[in-house]
N, C-alpha and C positions, 0 to 999 in steps of 0.2 A: 441496468446501469445505475439506477438510484440506490439499489442495495449495495452494489460494489462501492459506490461513493460513501455511503453511510458506514459500511464495515471498515473500509480503509481509514476513513477519518476518525472513527472511534478508536481504532488500534493505534493510530499515529498519536492521537491526543494522550492515550495511555502511556505511550513510550516516552512522552515528554516529562512525565512525572516519575518515571522509574523504569527499571528493566521490564521488558515484556515477559509475561508468563508464556508457557508453551502453547496454550490454547490460542492466544492472540497472535503469536508468531506463526502458527499453522494457518490461521485465518488469513493473515497477510500473504503468506506464500500462495495459498489458493487464489486469493484475489489478484495477486500479481500475474499468475498464469492466465486467469480469465481476462484481465486487461490486455495482456499481450496478444491473446487470441482475437479479441474483438477490435482492437485499435485500428488495424488496417481497413476495416469495413466502415469506420465512422466517417460520415460525410462532414467535411469541415466548414460548411457554409456559416455556421454560427460559432465557430471556434471550439467546438466540443472536443476535437482530437487534441488540441493543445491543453485543454483542461485535464483530460484523462492522462496525457503524458506527464503533466505535473503531479497528478494524483499517484501515478505509477512510481514516479521518482521519489515522492514522499514515503510511499510504502517500502520501497527498496532501501531507502536510508534508515527507516525505522528498524527493518530487519537487520541491516548491517550494524546499526548501533547496538541492537540487542545481542548480536553475535560478539561484538567487541566487549560488551559488558560481561558476557558469560565467560569469555577467555580471561578476563582480568581478575576473576574471582579466585 
């Protein structure tokens, strides 16, 4: 989970400074699939599921923004 967090955060930060390259876009897509897979099994006593839902949403928005930038070129 820590690596998912780090990978997603790194790619999202990169997307804020410009279009994502193909490697980062692929990383986000793999991470999105992984988060979707593990999210139902996260115990929410400490709010972890909410955190990872927000992380998933940020990753999805970064991919969506990258797709929009690619279409506008």
